[in-house]
N, C-alpha and C positions, 0 to 999 in steps of 0.2 A: 504494500500500500504506500502511495506517495505521501510524504509529509509536506503539505503545502506551506507550513510555516518555515520549515527548513529551506524549501526552494526559494522563498522570498527573503530568507535571512532575518526573520523577525521572531520575537517571543510570542508565545501563545496568548499572552495578555496584551499584545500590541493594539494600539488604537487604530481607528479607520484611517486617520491621517498618516500614521506611521506605515501602515500597509500600502497606502497609495504612494508615498514617497519612495519606498523600497521597490515597488513595481515599476515606477517611472524610471528609476535609475537603472535597474536591470534590463528593462525593455530597450532603453537607449543603447546599452552596451552590447546587447545580443541581437539587435534588429538586423534582418537580412540585408537591408541597404548598406549597413556598415560592415557586414561580413559576407560579401558575395562569394558563393561557392563553398562556404563553411557549413557543412552538414551538422556538426556538433552545436554550433551557435544557433542554427535554425531549430533543432530539436529543443534546445534550451529555451528559446523564445516561445515555443509552443507550450512548454511546461509552465513557464512563468505566467502566460496568459490564462492557462487552465487554473493555476493556483489563485490568481487574482480574481477570476470570475466567481470563485467560490467564496473566498475570504472577504470580498467587497460587498457581498450580499448577506445581510444579517440573518435571513432565514436559512440560507445554505450553510453559512458559517456555524450556526447553532446546531444544525443537523450533523455537520462534519465533526464538530467538537464532541457531540454526544455519541454518535454512532460510528465515527471514523469514515463517513462517506456523505457526500452532499446529496445522495439519492435517498437519504432517510434511514430509518432503522433497518438493519440487516441482521439476520440470525447469525450469531457467531460467538456467543458467550455461554459459559456454564457447561456442566456435564462432562463426563468422561475425563475426570482429573483436571478440569478447569483449563484445558489446553486449546480452547476455541474449537474443539471437535474437528480436528483434521483427520482425514481418512485417506488411505493409500489409493483408493479407487475413485473417490469423488473430489478430493482436493480440499473443499471447505463446505460449510453448512449450506451456503447458498446453492452450491452445485447439487447437494443432496436433495434440497427442496425441489429444484428444477427436475431432478431425476424422477421424483415421485409425482409432481403436479404440472411440470412444464412452466412456460411463461418466461419472462425476462424482467430486467430492471429498467425502469424509466429514467428519463433525464429531465431535470427541471428546465422550465422555459427560460430563455434568455437570448440576447443578441447572438446571431450566428453570422460569421463572415461568409461572403459570397464565394462561389467557385472561381478558380483561375481559368482563363481561356487561352488558347494558343492559335496563332496565325502564322503563315509562312510567306516569305518574300524571296524572290530570286534576283540576285544582283550580279552585275558585271564586275570584273576586277577594278575597273575605273571607278565605279560607284562605291565599292568597298574602300578604295583609296581616298576619295574625297568626302565620303559621307553623303547622305541623300535624304530628302523627305519623300515619303511614299504614302499615297492614300490607301487606306484599307477599308473594306466594307465588312462589318461584323453583324452577325445575328446573335442577339443575346436578350436576356430578360432584364428589364428596367422597371423602376417604380411606375405604377399605373398613373398616367397624367391626371386622371379624373379624381382619384382618391389620395394621390401622393403616396401610395404604397401602404395605406392603412387597411385596405380591403373593405372599408365601410363607406356607405353612400355619403357624399359631401353633406355637411351639416350634422352628421352623427359621428360617433367614434366607437371603437371596440370597448367592450366592458370586461371586467374580470370574470373569469369562468366561475359560476356559482358552485360547481361540483368540487373543483380542486383548489379553489380560492387563489388562483393565479400561479400555483406551483407547477402546473403542467403534468402532474402525476398524482396518482391515488394509491393508497395502501389498503391491503386487506389482510385480515388475520385468520389463520386456520389452525385447527388443533390436529396434531399428528401424533403418532406413537413416540416421536422424539421430543414432543413438547409443543409449545405455541410458537408459530412462525408468522412473520409479517413479510408479505411480498409487495413490491412496488412496481407499478406499470404505468405507461402513458395514460393520461386521462382520456377516456373514450368520448367525452363531450367536446373537448377543445383539441383533441388529437395532439396533446403535448405542448400546445402553444401557450396555455395559461390564460387565454382570452377568447371571447366569442364575439362574433359579428352578427348583430340582430338584423341589420338592414344592409346586406351585401351591396357593394358597388355594382351598378348595372353593367359597367364596361368590363371589369376584370372578374366579375362574379365572386368577389370576396377574396381572390387570391392575392391582391395587392401588386400583381405583376402584369407587365405588358411585354409581349415578344415583339421586338422591333429590329429593323435593319438600320444600322447606324454607320455613317461614314466618318472616319477620323483620319488625321494626318499624323504619321509616325516619323519621328526624326531618328534616322539610323546614323550612329556616330562613325567617324572615319576610323579605319583600322579593323573593322569587323571581318570575320572570315567564315568559311563554311562551318556550320554547326553551332555558331554562336547564338545566344538567346538574348534579346533586348527586352528588358522588363519595363512595362508602362504601368505605373501604379494607378489603381482605382478604375481601370478600364475593363475589368472582368464582370462576372455576373453580380447582380445586386445581392446584398445580404438580407437576412430576415430579422424581424423584430428590432430594426434599427441598427443591425450589424453593418460593418464596413463592407464595401464591394471588394471583389477579388481583383486580381491583377491580370493584365494581358502580357503574354510572352510571345515575342515575335522571333520565330526561328529563321535564321539566315541560311540560304543556299546560294553558293557562288558558282557562276558559270566558268567552265574552263576557258583559258585565254589562248589566243593563237601564238603569242610570242613568249609570254612569261609563264613560268611555273612559280609556285609559292611554297615556302617553308616558314610558317609562322609570319614574322614581320619581314623576312628576307625574300627578295625576288631573284629568280634564277633565269639567266638568259644564255642561250647557246650562241657563241660567236665563232663563225667559220672564217678562217683566214687562209691565205695562200702560204706555201712553203717559204718564199722569200720574206713575207711579213713576219713569220715565226722566227726565221733565222736572223734577220737583220733588225727586227723590232719595228714598231710602227705606232702611230697614234691615230685614232679614228673617232668619229662621232656616232653615238647610238641614240636612238629615240627611247626615252623612258616615259613613265606615266605623267611626269610633270615637266616635260621638255627635254631637249637634247643634252647629252652628257659626253664629255671627252674621256676616252679610255686609253690609257697608255699601256702598250704591250711591250715588255722588255725583250731585248734581243736574246735569242736562245730559248724562248718560251716553248715548253713541250706540249704536245697534244694531251688533252685531259686536265691540264693545269687550270686552276681557278684564279681569277682576278677579282678582288673584292673592292668595290667602291663604297666607302662608308657613307651612311646617311642618305642613300638614294633608293631605299626600299619602301615598305609600307609604313604608315604611321603606327606607333605603338598604341594599342587599345588600352584605355584607362592608364596611360603613362605618358612620359615625355619622350621626344625624339622619334627617330625612325629606324627601321631596320636597314640592311645593306642590299646593294645590288651586286650579285655574284655572276660574273661572266665565265662560262665554261668554254674553254678554248678547244676548237676542233680545226681540222685542216680541210681545205676545199681543193679537190683535185679536178681539173678540167676533163670532161669526157672526150673532147677532141682537141688536138693541138695542130698548129700550122707547121709547115716545113721548117720555118725559121725557129719556132719555139722548140721543136723536136731537136734541132741541131744544138741549140743552146743547152737544153736539158742533158743531152748526151755529153756535151763538153763538160758540164758541171759534174756529171757522174764520173767522168774520167778523171777530172781534177781531184775529186774526193776519194778516188781509188776504189770505187764500189760499182764500177760499170759491169754489167752482165745480169744474169738471172739467178745467181746463187742466193743463198740464204741471207747474205748481207747486202743484196742489191738495193741501191737507192730507191728504185721504183717500187720494189717489193715493200720497203719500209714505209713508203708513202701509202701504198695500198693497205698495208696492215693497220695503218693509223686511222683508216676510215671506219 
């Protein structure tokens, strides 16, 4: 069983103000926006919210302090040596009761956060480089415009459920061979909401929701890549009973590029040069995503060698600076040569002492480099 007081770091005698201050401090420290990708912080944030939802409600807190659960009294004390009646097959007394009579445990009514939704956009490498605004059309539930989400006809409002008195659950007591047991279940009158609508809204029929098609514009930051998710706060499904809306997560898919490959924030470019350029060295201009760039190729550069140009790659997502442009050097061999070119190549091969077709042939080395 979770100790809600321990989760919030307060004493069991803490005041409402002390509980609220502890919750706000821990919620700020563990909020997903401050801890992106941190699963432990996300789980901790959920536990903190769960603890606060119980301890901030006087009725739930009293039930928790008395019975160890915000769901109200649960059978678990006395008998069989005073050990809470643990059983190897059933686990605890509540499981034994369910084994004999069925049923489940209810949950008190309260604000519930809306569901998150997901959309997908396909971007070019250029759009990932610069960032882009992209319109999206979403189908989601929003608050009914007629009743503002209350579910009640304008001029009226929901009232507290007379059966459960707003708790959203009811308890029943049964006598069994093991003693008297209390089971808790959702209130059948209000279906666990803790309130009833006597005059339902004619537009949403009491649901408080309206299914709409909504167009929004999403700003995709520079530096995103395939598989990245952009979170848009509050653009998910609406919450219930005043709960906050969920979030929208935009999944990024990146199109392959004709000239560049990508490794994180680095861009890779194949650079095909002639044998004289590799042997003598050269300097050339290549087109990048943000304009031309001069690349110096040192004399004696080998096929397969990489030349790194610092800071000419992709922007760093959620960071400063940019990745690098990496030129992978290859050799370009002409398919046909003129008589003059053939004579010069033959002379070069003779001068280098590798004329012929043996394993050290100059021409063979060029072919092997392809």
